[in-house]
Backbone bond lengths (Angstrom), bond angles and torsions (degrees), N, CA, C in turn:
res aa  C-N    CA-C-N  psi(-1)  N-CA   C-N-CA  omega(-1)  CA-C   N-CA-C  phi
1 M - - - 1.535 - - 1.479 106.12 -
2 S 1.362 118.60 145.90 1.425 124.28 -178.47 1.679 105.32 -79.11
3 T 1.417 106.82 159.76 1.537 108.77 176.27 1.379 110.53 -54.78
4 S 1.430 118.83 -50.79 1.416 120.87 -171.58 1.550 109.95 -56.95
5 S 1.337 113.47 -43.19 1.519 119.24 175.13 1.488 114.10 -53.17
6 S 1.410 113.78 -49.08 1.411 120.25 -177.29 1.556 115.23 -67.15
7 Q 1.387 112.16 -32.44 1.454 114.86 171.51 1.481 116.90 -68.87
8 T 1.481 115.34 -33.19 1.429 118.41 174.77 1.519 112.99 -69.01
9 A 1.233 113.54 -42.04 1.453 121.70 175.50 1.486 112.27 -57.06
10 S 1.273 120.20 -46.62 1.439 131.93 -176.02 1.473 104.03 -62.21
11 T 1.337 119.05 -49.39 1.552 126.10 -174.06 1.459 107.07 -63.89
12 A 1.321 113.41 -41.31 1.578 114.22 -178.78 1.507 113.98 -68.02
13 T 1.334 110.92 -36.76 1.372 115.89 179.34 1.546 115.87 -70.06
14 N 1.305 114.81 -33.52 1.509 119.97 178.48 1.594 107.94 -72.31
15 A 1.341 113.10 -37.49 1.433 118.11 178.06 1.486 110.36 -63.57
16 T 1.296 116.14 -42.73 1.506 121.49 -176.45 1.548 107.97 -67.84
17 N 1.313 118.77 -45.15 1.429 126.29 -176.67 1.575 104.88 -61.46
18 A 1.365 116.35 -50.45 1.408 123.75 -175.74 1.629 111.15 -58.63
19 T 1.348 114.93 -45.40 1.466 125.41 175.43 1.516 110.96 -56.14
20 T 1.372 116.49 -50.22 1.458 127.97 -178.32 1.597 103.40 -59.31
21 A 1.357 120.44 -55.39 1.442 124.74 -170.79 1.551 106.64 -64.31
22 A 1.255 115.25 -32.71 1.492 116.35 -177.45 1.522 116.49 -64.52
23 H 1.411 114.68 -17.78 1.443 119.93 175.83 1.550 111.05 -106.77
24 Q 1.312 119.34 8.81 1.441 121.60 167.44 1.487 112.23 -64.07
25 P 1.375 126.72 142.18 1.407 125.61 -179.93 1.503 114.85 -58.81
26 D 1.447 113.73 -27.83 1.462 113.42 -176.40 1.474 116.84 -97.51
27 T 1.331 115.74 14.55 1.489 121.54 174.68 1.518 106.11 -97.90
28 V 1.373 117.27 118.30 1.354 121.07 -177.45 1.576 113.94 -89.68
29 L 1.436 110.40 -42.10 1.450 113.80 -178.63 1.515 111.32 -137.51
30 S 1.385 119.15 132.68 1.337 126.72 -171.84 1.495 112.83 -126.84
31 A 1.272 121.34 136.83 1.432 129.03 164.66 1.440 112.20 -106.91
32 I 1.313 123.93 113.34 1.405 126.27 -164.22 1.653 106.07 -121.03
33 G 1.424 113.11 102.07 1.419 117.47 -178.21 1.423 120.92 59.59
34 L 1.462 117.08 34.51 1.402 115.21 -173.88 1.582 117.48 -70.75
35 V 1.227 115.23 136.57 1.488 119.74 -178.50 1.619 100.57 -131.80
36 K 1.362 109.27 138.09 1.560 112.60 172.05 1.503 104.84 -143.28
37 T 1.249 115.19 124.10 1.591 122.27 -179.54 1.519 106.78 -114.92
38 F 1.282 117.77 145.52 1.424 128.45 170.30 1.518 103.02 -118.58
39 G 1.327 119.01 101.64 1.482 118.04 -178.56 1.452 109.45 62.48
40 G 1.347 122.39 -129.35 1.358 126.23 174.61 1.525 119.00 -78.27
41 I 1.302 115.27 -9.79 1.440 124.23 -175.99 1.445 117.46 -90.35
42 K 1.430 120.92 124.02 1.391 125.91 -178.76 1.562 104.45 -90.58
43 A 1.252 122.12 103.02 1.476 123.70 173.80 1.510 113.37 -81.69
44 T 1.302 120.91 -25.79 1.402 122.23 173.28 1.532 108.44 -130.48
45 Q 1.286 119.61 134.96 1.512 120.29 -173.18 1.425 109.20 -126.00
46 N 1.413 120.67 102.59 1.271 123.77 175.79 1.467 122.09 40.51
47 V 1.465 112.08 54.95 1.473 118.59 -172.63 1.478 107.90 -86.91
48 H 1.418 113.83 132.53 1.393 120.25 164.91 1.518 112.53 -115.58
49 L 1.257 118.13 127.52 1.407 124.02 -179.02 1.568 112.01 -141.97
50 N 1.267 115.25 141.03 1.505 120.42 -178.23 1.484 106.81 -129.89
51 I 1.225 120.00 130.38 1.421 128.77 172.22 1.416 114.34 -112.10
52 Q 1.400 118.74 120.77 1.499 120.49 -168.12 1.554 109.26 -95.25
53 Q 1.221 115.34 164.95 1.426 124.20 179.73 1.581 110.65 -55.55
54 G 1.287 117.71 126.72 1.465 117.18 -177.07 1.549 118.12 70.97
55 A 1.229 119.01 7.51 1.397 122.43 -178.95 1.441 118.10 -58.84
56 R 1.236 119.92 154.39 1.377 128.02 168.31 1.585 105.90 -125.84
57 H 1.284 117.72 85.64 1.456 125.86 -164.13 1.538 104.34 -115.72
58 A 1.318 109.21 134.23 1.494 119.98 179.50 1.467 111.09 -116.51
59 L 1.266 114.09 124.78 1.446 126.29 168.69 1.519 114.44 -94.88
60 I 1.319 117.30 113.02 1.486 121.18 179.56 1.495 117.34 -126.41
61 G 1.153 123.05 166.64 1.494 129.81 -175.32 1.545 112.96 160.99
62 P 1.240 116.73 161.63 1.339 121.21 -168.28 1.653 104.53 -77.32
63 N 1.333 117.02 170.69 1.484 120.19 176.15 1.613 108.84 -57.82
64 G 1.388 116.37 130.38 1.391 119.49 176.89 1.513 109.13 92.64
65 A 1.306 122.79 1.97 1.367 125.31 176.79 1.501 119.97 -61.71
66 G 1.343 111.50 -27.74 1.430 119.22 -175.78 1.549 115.51 109.98
67 K 1.296 116.03 12.92 1.508 121.67 -169.20 1.575 107.32 -68.40
68 T 1.399 116.47 -44.36 1.404 122.77 176.85 1.542 110.63 -60.50
69 T 1.220 115.08 -50.21 1.488 122.01 -176.90 1.506 107.69 -58.51
70 L 1.279 122.72 -39.28 1.429 128.41 -172.09 1.564 98.93 -69.55
71 I 1.300 118.84 -55.53 1.554 122.38 -176.13 1.452 109.14 -52.74
72 N 1.379 119.88 -45.09 1.433 127.28 -177.21 1.528 106.46 -64.28
73 L 1.214 125.48 -30.64 1.398 126.19 179.78 1.490 106.70 -79.21
74 L 1.242 121.39 -45.05 1.394 124.44 179.86 1.573 112.85 -60.87
75 T 1.324 114.01 -32.50 1.569 118.20 -177.52 1.433 109.77 -90.90
76 G 1.357 126.13 -16.32 1.331 126.37 179.87 1.613 115.54 101.74
77 V 1.340 113.62 1.23 1.419 116.03 -179.78 1.589 108.87 -72.57
78 L 1.311 117.02 -28.86 1.399 119.29 171.03 1.525 108.06 -120.14
79 K 1.320 117.40 156.27 1.480 126.70 -176.76 1.681 102.59 -104.87
80 P 1.389 116.01 125.20 1.441 111.38 171.19 1.420 122.58 -63.14
81 T 1.409 118.60 148.89 1.403 118.47 175.58 1.439 109.73 -71.41
82 S 1.289 120.34 -38.57 1.410 124.46 171.68 1.628 108.75 -152.69
83 G 1.343 110.41 167.54 1.471 117.89 -175.01 1.548 108.47 94.82
84 R 1.427 109.42 179.28 1.500 112.49 -179.75 1.390 109.89 -142.98
85 I 1.355 118.19 172.34 1.426 130.49 -177.81 1.456 111.45 -128.10
86 E 1.321 122.32 123.74 1.516 121.15 178.52 1.582 107.32 -113.59
87 L 1.237 114.15 139.33 1.602 120.71 167.76 1.599 107.06 -119.55
88 L 1.197 114.54 115.50 1.528 121.66 178.61 1.576 102.99 52.63
89 G 1.286 112.65 44.77 1.582 114.85 170.41 1.457 115.84 80.73
90 E 1.374 118.94 -0.68 1.451 122.45 -178.97 1.634 107.96 -107.48
91 D 1.295 113.32 134.21 1.401 122.26 -174.73 1.581 108.56 -69.08
92 I 1.250 124.24 109.71 1.536 123.93 -177.94 1.392 107.22 -110.65
93 S 1.286 126.35 18.38 1.486 122.79 -175.51 1.448 110.52 -59.93
94 D 1.250 123.55 -38.01 1.484 122.29 -176.84 1.571 114.61 -101.35
95 M 1.295 117.88 15.17 1.309 128.93 -172.72 1.599 107.66 -82.03
96 S 1.220 120.32 142.84 1.516 124.13 -176.56 1.695 105.43 -71.77
97 P 1.227 123.02 161.49 1.466 121.96 173.01 1.434 113.94 -62.88
98 H 1.394 121.53 -37.09 1.464 118.75 -175.85 1.521 111.88 -73.24
99 L 1.360 118.07 -31.43 1.359 122.48 174.11 1.632 112.93 -71.07
100 R 1.261 117.10 -28.71 1.412 122.06 170.98 1.505 114.15 -63.72
101 V 1.365 110.36 -39.94 1.515 117.11 -178.63 1.584 104.59 -63.49
102 R 1.435 118.99 -48.34 1.306 125.26 -176.66 1.519 111.46 -59.77
103 R 1.290 120.03 -32.65 1.514 124.88 171.70 1.497 114.66 -73.75
104 G 1.404 117.53 -16.59 1.432 114.47 173.34 1.526 112.19 121.46
105 L 1.378 115.14 7.70 1.506 120.10 176.97 1.508 116.55 -107.36
106 V 1.321 112.59 100.21 1.525 120.18 -168.38 1.512 109.95 -122.23
107 R 1.352 110.00 147.16 1.524 111.22 -178.27 1.534 107.50 -136.06
108 T 1.411 116.44 159.84 1.300 125.97 169.52 1.567 106.75 -104.08
109 F 1.260 117.93 165.08 1.570 117.59 -175.93 1.574 107.21 -114.50
110 Q 1.403 113.10 157.59 1.416 120.41 173.12 1.512 110.36 -60.75
111 I 1.330 115.78 -39.25 1.525 124.97 179.37 1.469 106.92 -103.09
112 N 1.285 120.63 133.60 1.502 121.82 -172.29 1.647 105.76 -64.52
113 Q 1.361 111.38 141.32 1.535 118.05 177.58 1.525 102.17 -120.17
114 L 1.302 123.81 80.13 1.487 126.80 -176.44 1.468 111.42 -124.05
115 F 1.427 112.10 162.18 1.463 114.01 170.85 1.527 104.05 -90.63
116 D 1.324 115.15 118.44 1.573 119.94 -168.12 1.688 99.88 -81.19
117 S 1.318 127.35 -30.81 1.383 121.81 176.28 1.474 119.64 -73.94
118 L 1.456 119.09 -9.60 1.391 120.91 178.89 1.466 109.95 -95.85
119 T 1.360 112.88 157.08 1.562 114.19 170.36 1.473 107.28 -93.93
120 P 1.431 115.53 164.55 1.538 120.13 176.35 1.599 111.06 -45.71
121 L 1.258 117.43 -42.24 1.394 119.84 -170.68 1.520 105.96 -72.27
122 E 1.194 122.23 -43.99 1.483 127.86 173.11 1.597 106.28 -54.20
123 T 1.292 116.65 -57.76 1.435 123.43 -169.02 1.558 107.19 -59.70
124 L 1.213 114.56 -50.83 1.549 118.71 -172.77 1.560 107.68 -69.34
125 S 1.396 117.43 -32.42 1.474 119.31 175.75 1.531 111.15 -64.57
126 L 1.406 118.04 -40.72 1.426 122.24 176.07 1.583 108.07 -57.09
127 V 1.366 115.17 -53.88 1.496 119.04 -168.28 1.512 106.52 -66.43
128 V 1.336 116.91 -53.76 1.475 116.34 176.81 1.439 120.70 -55.54
129 S 1.389 118.15 -43.98 1.393 119.67 173.30 1.523 114.40 -59.15
130 Q 1.287 112.38 -46.41 1.483 113.22 178.06 1.514 116.97 -59.99
131 H 1.395 112.29 -37.05 1.465 115.52 174.78 1.457 109.28 -69.48
132 M 1.208 124.67 -32.32 1.469 124.68 -175.32 1.560 109.19 -92.28
133 G 1.369 120.66 14.74 1.388 121.70 177.88 1.646 117.37 72.44
134 E 1.378 107.54 18.47 1.506 109.14 -174.69 1.661 106.64 -123.33
135 G 1.361 108.98 41.85 1.512 107.99 -171.83 1.481 111.25 -78.72
136 N 1.316 122.00 -7.77 1.443 121.46 169.67 1.601 119.10 -71.42
137 V 1.311 112.23 -16.43 1.466 115.68 177.92 1.521 118.32 -109.26
138 W 1.338 114.68 9.28 1.491 117.35 -166.79 1.518 114.55 -63.05
139 Y 1.415 112.75 -28.40 1.471 121.80 -167.20 1.698 108.07 -85.93
140 R 1.384 114.26 -5.16 1.413 107.73 -178.20 1.486 111.16 -77.91
141 P 1.281 115.21 156.07 1.525 118.03 -174.52 1.459 114.08 -54.17
142 M 1.325 122.72 130.73 1.398 125.87 179.31 1.411 112.95 -66.94
143 G 1.406 120.00 132.16 1.438 120.94 175.64 1.521 109.38 100.89
144 R 1.249 120.82 -21.28 1.445 121.62 179.93 1.511 113.56 -68.46
145 V 1.249 118.89 127.37 1.532 123.74 -178.17 1.565 113.56 -39.42
146 G 1.080 126.89 119.18 1.453 129.39 177.48 1.510 116.17 78.26
147 S 1.305 116.34 6.93 1.468 118.39 -178.06 1.488 112.03 -78.33
148 H 1.355 120.45 -33.83 1.339 127.65 -176.06 1.505 111.09 -136.54
149 K 1.381 118.12 146.23 1.486 112.16 168.81 1.546 114.08 -69.61
150 A 1.196 119.22 156.07 1.393 121.19 -171.56 1.521 113.02 -67.58
151 D 1.436 117.46 -21.46 1.487 116.02 -179.64 1.454 110.47 -78.78
152 V 1.438 115.56 -21.37 1.554 119.95 178.39 1.632 103.97 -76.04
153 L 1.265 117.39 -49.99 1.449 121.34 -174.81 1.577 106.83 -60.59
154 S 1.308 121.65 -41.78 1.395 129.54 177.01 1.475 116.15 -60.08
155 R 1.239 115.61 -45.03 1.579 125.94 -178.78 1.621 104.22 -74.47
156 V 1.227 123.90 -38.12 1.433 118.79 177.37 1.443 113.73 -74.23
157 Q 1.291 120.11 -35.03 1.485 120.80 169.73 1.512 114.15 -62.14
158 E 1.283 117.76 -41.79 1.523 120.83 -178.72 1.457 103.91 -70.50
159 L 1.248 128.05 -33.51 1.527 125.15 173.34 1.438 114.20 -62.36
160 L 1.313 113.38 -50.90 1.478 120.67 176.70 1.442 114.97 -51.53
161 N 1.352 118.88 -43.29 1.318 127.09 175.96 1.479 118.89 -67.81
162 Q 1.373 112.69 -50.27 1.467 119.66 176.51 1.524 113.42 -57.27
163 F 1.314 117.85 -39.26 1.448 119.69 -178.56 1.453 119.18 -104.34
164 R 1.513 106.64 24.77 1.511 112.74 172.04 1.445 120.25 54.39
165 L 1.357 114.70 40.10 1.445 126.31 -172.75 1.517 110.91 -108.44
166 M 1.235 123.61 -2.05 1.489 130.29 -167.40 1.633 103.08 -60.48
167 E 1.256 118.87 -50.19 1.469 120.11 -168.81 1.570 108.42 -76.33
168 V 1.341 118.56 -10.29 1.436 118.71 175.89 1.497 113.42 -119.83
169 M 1.358 113.49 22.35 1.461 114.22 -171.75 1.513 114.12 -67.52
170 D 1.357 115.89 -27.10 1.437 120.01 -175.25 1.569 114.59 -105.65
171 V 1.447 109.66 17.68 1.532 120.49 -179.40 1.469 106.04 -94.90
172 K 1.284 117.77 140.03 1.546 120.16 177.57 1.675 103.94 -73.48
173 T 1.265 108.62 134.52 1.496 119.72 -177.61 1.517 113.02 -44.48
174 S 1.368 109.23 -42.29 1.559 110.43 -177.69 1.547 112.69 -61.32
175 L 1.346 116.84 -19.32 1.481 118.30 -177.35 1.466 115.24 -95.82
176 M 1.255 117.72 -2.68 1.432 127.78 -174.37 1.666 112.97 -80.68
177 S 1.320 112.58 153.45 1.417 111.51 177.78 1.473 110.77 -70.47
178 Y 1.300 118.54 161.09 1.581 121.00 179.07 1.460 111.57 -59.20
179 G 1.316 117.25 -39.46 1.572 119.52 -177.93 1.508 105.98 -65.50
180 K 1.206 121.70 -42.02 1.533 122.26 178.13 1.501 111.33 -62.76
181 R 1.397 113.67 -35.31 1.515 118.49 -171.71 1.612 98.64 -69.82
182 R 1.439 117.78 -46.04 1.389 111.48 179.53 1.399 120.98 -61.59
183 L 1.322 117.54 -32.69 1.458 124.39 170.37 1.576 114.15 -60.39
184 L 1.277 113.85 -41.18 1.554 121.22 176.04 1.492 108.15 -61.82
185 E 1.317 121.38 -43.57 1.335 124.49 -179.17 1.592 112.81 -62.53
186 M 1.316 113.02 -39.62 1.540 116.12 176.12 1.408 111.14 -72.68
187 A 1.508 119.69 -33.38 1.435 116.22 176.21 1.540 111.42 -67.67
188 I 1.414 118.46 -31.86 1.448 115.89 178.71 1.549 110.52 -67.85
189 A 1.330 116.00 -35.95 1.501 121.27 177.54 1.498 109.48 -57.12
190 L 1.337 114.97 -52.09 1.470 124.79 -172.34 1.630 108.75 -66.88
191 A 1.340 115.78 -31.00 1.388 124.31 175.42 1.538 113.67 -56.78
192 C 1.291 115.79 -27.91 1.483 126.78 177.86 1.480 114.70 -79.09
193 N 1.392 114.48 2.28 1.499 119.70 178.82 1.551 109.79 51.24
194 P 1.322 117.99 59.33 1.579 124.56 -176.42 1.583 107.76 -69.90
195 K 1.182 115.70 143.03 1.559 120.32 162.96 1.591 108.17 -92.01
196 V 1.389 112.41 -27.85 1.586 112.23 175.86 1.575 100.30 -133.92
197 L 1.348 113.36 131.37 1.410 117.56 179.32 1.552 107.76 -114.62
198 L 1.241 125.39 128.44 1.354 129.64 174.05 1.511 114.37 -101.20
199 L 1.331 119.23 112.19 1.417 121.70 -174.49 1.502 111.09 -105.45
200 D 1.311 117.07 109.92 1.523 121.21 -177.48 1.526 111.05 -96.00
201 E 1.251 109.56 104.97 1.568 121.97 178.53 1.437 111.34 41.54
202 P 1.382 114.46 62.02 1.534 113.88 179.12 1.507 124.33 -55.51
203 V 1.337 112.95 -26.38 1.424 119.41 -177.36 1.533 111.70 -100.80
204 A 1.251 118.43 6.21 1.425 122.53 -177.65 1.639 115.11 -66.58
205 G 1.276 118.33 113.86 1.340 122.77 -176.24 1.564 119.44 77.82
206 V 1.391 112.87 16.32 1.368 122.50 176.24 1.578 111.33 -89.70
207 P 1.276 117.95 121.68 1.497 120.19 -172.15 1.554 108.77 -57.67
208 T 1.269 115.13 158.15 1.474 120.58 -175.69 1.487 110.90 -61.82
209 G 1.309 120.05 -35.70 1.473 124.10 -179.19 1.577 115.53 -64.72
210 E 1.319 109.91 -21.32 1.532 116.92 -179.71 1.481 114.81 -100.86
211 R 1.311 119.18 -13.22 1.389 125.45 -167.94 1.573 109.67 -67.41
212 D 1.218 117.89 -42.09 1.475 120.17 178.89 1.555 114.59 -52.98
213 E 1.335 113.43 -50.80 1.360 123.66 176.79 1.578 111.45 -59.41
214 L 1.148 118.69 -39.54 1.548 127.70 177.69 1.542 109.30 -68.90
215 L 1.362 113.34 -48.30 1.454 112.14 179.72 1.493 116.57 -66.99
216 A 1.340 111.94 -37.93 1.504 119.93 173.53 1.619 111.42 -54.12
217 T 1.199 113.11 -44.09 1.484 120.79 -173.63 1.590 111.67 -73.85
218 V 1.446 113.65 -35.77 1.418 115.97 170.82 1.401 115.71 -62.17
219 A 1.429 118.77 -42.51 1.378 132.37 -176.37 1.626 110.79 -63.54
220 A 1.388 109.15 -30.82 1.446 114.57 -178.81 1.485 113.08 -91.95
221 L 1.277 122.11 6.39 1.519 120.05 -176.03 1.586 105.50 -68.18
222 P 1.524 107.43 152.02 1.368 111.36 -172.74 1.572 121.15 -48.21
223 A 1.290 121.09 141.89 1.443 124.47 -178.17 1.438 112.77 -71.90
224 D 1.335 117.51 -18.24 1.539 117.69 179.12 1.409 113.74 -86.37
225 V 1.276 115.74 -13.54 1.509 120.69 177.06 1.440 112.80 -87.22
226 S 1.359 117.77 123.78 1.483 119.59 -175.43 1.462 103.10 -87.25
227 I 1.454 109.73 138.17 1.573 113.10 -171.88 1.547 106.11 -125.76
228 L 1.368 113.51 133.79 1.438 116.59 169.43 1.566 105.21 -115.21
229 L 1.326 112.15 119.76 1.486 123.22 -175.89 1.395 117.00 -97.49
230 I 1.321 123.86 122.54 1.483 120.77 176.23 1.506 99.35 -107.21
231 E 1.412 116.22 125.90 1.450 117.68 -178.93 1.449 110.12 -163.84
232 H 1.384 115.22 145.52 1.463 122.22 176.02 1.570 112.15 -99.62
233 D 1.365 117.10 -9.13 1.417 119.07 177.90 1.510 106.92 -79.85
234 M 1.322 121.69 108.81 1.355 128.87 -175.12 1.628 114.56 -67.23
235 D 1.305 110.98 -33.79 1.537 116.82 179.10 1.620 106.65 -63.50
236 L 1.330 115.37 -41.79 1.494 118.85 176.75 1.421 114.04 -68.64
237 V 1.324 116.44 -39.84 1.456 120.97 -177.19 1.591 109.96 -61.98
238 F 1.337 113.36 -60.04 1.410 121.06 178.36 1.419 118.94 -56.96
239 N 1.338 122.20 -31.05 1.367 128.58 178.21 1.493 113.62 -84.17
240 F 1.355 116.23 -20.96 1.425 117.83 -170.80 1.688 108.53 -106.31
241 A 1.223 116.64 -36.23 1.432 118.30 -168.78 1.638 114.66 -88.50
242 N 1.309 114.89 147.44 1.405 120.68 172.56 1.504 112.60 -110.32
243 R 1.317 113.72 -1.35 1.535 120.37 -179.07 1.538 105.17 -157.53
244 M 1.327 115.26 135.78 1.510 120.16 -178.07 1.479 112.96 -133.39
245 T 1.323 116.65 145.54 1.365 123.75 177.98 1.468 109.20 -129.09
246 V 1.410 117.88 125.34 1.405 127.16 178.36 1.508 113.07 -97.80
247 L 1.387 113.37 120.77 1.358 119.07 -179.46 1.589 109.65 -113.07
248 V 1.324 114.54 131.51 1.465 122.84 -173.20 1.606 108.30 -140.01
249 N 1.345 114.20 121.92 1.451 119.50 -179.61 1.555 110.33 54.07
250 G 1.282 115.81 40.17 1.425 122.93 175.02 1.548 119.60 73.23
251 A 1.318 110.59 9.42 1.426 117.04 179.50 1.563 105.97 -123.87
252 V 1.401 111.18 156.23 1.572 116.60 170.54 1.407 114.92 -69.12
253 L 1.255 128.23 111.59 1.383 125.03 176.59 1.582 113.73 -75.23
254 T 1.324 116.04 -38.55 1.495 124.56 -174.99 1.520 107.95 -174.08
255 E 1.287 115.01 158.46 1.551 128.26 174.22 1.365 110.20 -138.16
256 G 1.392 115.48 144.44 1.520 114.55 173.27 1.587 105.07 174.98
257 T 1.393 109.59 -173.54 1.401 113.60 178.71 1.583 111.78 -70.88
258 P 1.261 123.02 162.75 1.477 121.63 175.79 1.544 110.76 -51.73
259 E 1.236 121.48 -48.05 1.586 120.56 177.87 1.445 109.00 -53.93
260 E 1.308 120.31 -46.52 1.505 125.06 -172.53 1.591 108.71 -69.65
261 I 1.292 117.17 -32.56 1.446 124.56 179.01 1.618 108.23 -70.71
262 A 1.342 112.97 -48.07 1.391 119.22 -174.10 1.467 110.93 -67.76
263 N 1.362 119.47 -26.82 1.492 123.42 178.80 1.594 113.03 -94.05
264 D 1.345 115.27 0.51 1.466 112.92 -171.98 1.606 108.14 -87.02
265 P 1.217 116.70 125.91 1.429 125.29 -174.78 1.583 112.01 -66.35
266 Q 1.317 118.16 -30.27 1.555 120.66 175.06 1.543 104.19 -63.71
267 V 1.377 120.43 -44.93 1.402 122.38 -167.43 1.559 104.60 -72.26
268 K 1.263 119.02 -41.65 1.461 122.11 174.67 1.559 114.69 -52.33
269 A 1.365 109.60 -48.70 1.409 116.99 -170.64 1.605 109.88 -73.90
270 V 1.400 119.26 -38.08 1.328 126.73 -173.44 1.574 115.59 -83.26
271 Y 1.370 111.19 -46.22 1.533 115.49 -171.54 1.571 111.40 -121.90
272 L 1.284 116.59 -71.89 1.418 120.61 -169.25 1.427 124.48 -57.42
273 G 1.419 108.61 -48.78 1.590 118.03 178.15 1.513 104.66 84.31
274 H 1.276 118.59 145.53 1.472 124.05 -176.82 1.513 112.76 -57.42
275 T 1.404 117.75 -35.52 1.477 117.08 -174.10 1.578 108.19 -75.46
276 L 1.282 119.03 -36.53 1.489 118.07 -178.96 1.430 115.15 -68.61
277 I 1.355 122.53 -27.03 1.467 123.63 179.96 1.462 113.98 -103.34
278 E 1.385 119.20 1.84 1.446 125.30 -172.95 1.486 110.15 -45.72
279 G 1.366 110.16 -55.24 1.535 122.38 -175.09 1.482 113.65 -63.94
280 H 1.530 116.11 -18.13 1.431 110.89 -171.41 1.624 109.47 -117.19
281 T 1.355 114.76 11.82 1.536 120.45 178.41 1.513 107.51 -88.73
282 H 1.339 107.51 135.56 1.465 117.48 179.24 1.570 107.24 -117.59
283 A 1.181 120.39 95.84 1.567 121.42 -177.17 1.522 111.86 -62.84
């Protein structure tokens, strides 16, 4: 068989496998043949990706690999040139970003998207109240009798505790440390009750002294929430993920377990380098 024929057959097989996997009950998010072009540039090239229920899935690749473009496609910030996206078996390719959030597809951003003038208590009260249909009373003083339903108060307190924000709950976000801001952003995402959570470089820019707290919080995220992690920190990636996809030049280079990725010669040559994965390789 010629090289061209082999590549065509391989592409067809991958597309068939991805389509079949997309309809399996344990697949919560699927990208099926996603293509995105900007003028004559293909930023995303026939990407197939399946995120399983409860997954800890990492998306890695060098700068310019197309990771951000893919995340923007999945979340509705960008519309694909071709291909489709399915969330729990439903085609959401043309769905607006806010409707995807309501369906359970939530993301954090590489750069904080927060209300600087609000405190964590106020911010989470807003998000939880809105999500529970109580958005018109979020601004009332927390704890005042009749100001909030008990379930709103309970959920806000749970999130403040879970994301280690109790000691700064009354501090304006603009005055908080960067690590605490990242924790607040994750708390906001979890307040939306996601089925799939996309974490975009959660430890980027976080000082060394705050990293351990952030890493521990990421590791303790609910097991029933499927997570797609985009990250350059290989220690975090290999400690967190049970499945990894490597993106290069807008296309999937390979996918596998962390051990398979660490030992893959293509990955070593194209992205990680022998030095970076030396501590994660199992011969």
